[in-house]
N, C-alpha and C positions, 0 to 999 in steps of 0.2 A: 504493498499501498503506499503509496507515495504522498507526502505532503508538502503543498506550495503555503510557504510564507509569507507573508506581507511585504514588499518591497521594503527595505531597511531594518529587517528585523534584527533586534540583538540574539548573541548567540542564546542566552538567556531567556528569551519570548520561544526561540526554538528550540529549548529544551523543556518547556513546560510547553509545546504547541506538540510535540509528540511522546511526551512522557502520558500530557490527556488521550491523544491519538492509541495508544497504548491501553491505556488503563477501559477505553471504548470500548475496543476490541474484547478485550480479557472480559467484564461485562459482556459482551456480545458471546463468548467461549462459555460464559457457564449459565445463561441464559437457553443457550441450545445444549447443552449437554441435562443440565437440569429436566427440560420437558424431553430428550429420548427415554433417559432415565426412568423419569415418569408415566412413559406410555409402552415401556418395555414390562415394569411394576403392572400396572396396569390391567399390562394384557394377559400374562400372567395367573393374573388373580380373575380374570373373567376366561381362560380357557380353567383355570380349578373350580367355579362356581359352573360351567358349563359342562363337565365329568356326569357324565351319567352312568357312570358303571357302581362298579363293587368297592365300597370307600375302606373297607379292609385290605384290597390286594394291591400291588405294587405299583400298579402304573398312577395310582392315588394318592400313591406312599411320592412317587417320581415328579408329580404334581407340588402336589404340597410343596416338597425341599425345593422346585424350581421357583416356586410363588413367593418361599423365603428369601431365597437367596436376591432376587430379584428385588423385592420389599426394602431389601437389607441394603445392599448394593444403592436405592434410592435413597433410604436413608445418611448411610455414609458421606453421599454425590454432595444432598444438604446440609449438610456439616460443615461440610468441606466449603462451600460459598456462603455460611457463618447462619444457618439457616437451625436453631438446635429447639425447635419444638416438635420431637417425635412422637409425642400421644397423641397429638392433634392432628397428624399427618398421618396413621394407622388408626382414626376415627374416621377420617376423612376416605380415604379408602374402602374401609368396610374393611381391613384386614380382619379373615375367622383367626379365633382362636387357635384350632388344628398351626393356620401357618405362624398367630404368633408365638408361638412355644420356640419355633424350629429357626427366627431368628440368629444371625450371627452366630451362627450352630455352624464349624465346618466339618463334612464329611468326608472319613478318610479316601483315598481314592488308591 
């Protein structure tokens, strides 16, 4: 991204303009990453909600694990961006208790 400064701008102004442009780009990236993480978490939760099979089966268990991982990734991304209100996000996304219990749990690979 090229920045054209006004004619006669001092070095200090040039640094300020570059810094402001960098901050704006960083903010745009934060918004984009939060949007992507939110959509992925919402889709994983929707996939789990749409599941019509045996809730005691391995497929349901895998969907729960996937939903928990995607919601956890979204929560971590939010915290990295400075948003720390996890409870309201869990409530807004209507995260089921079975997924809440698995948030932040790492499975052995």
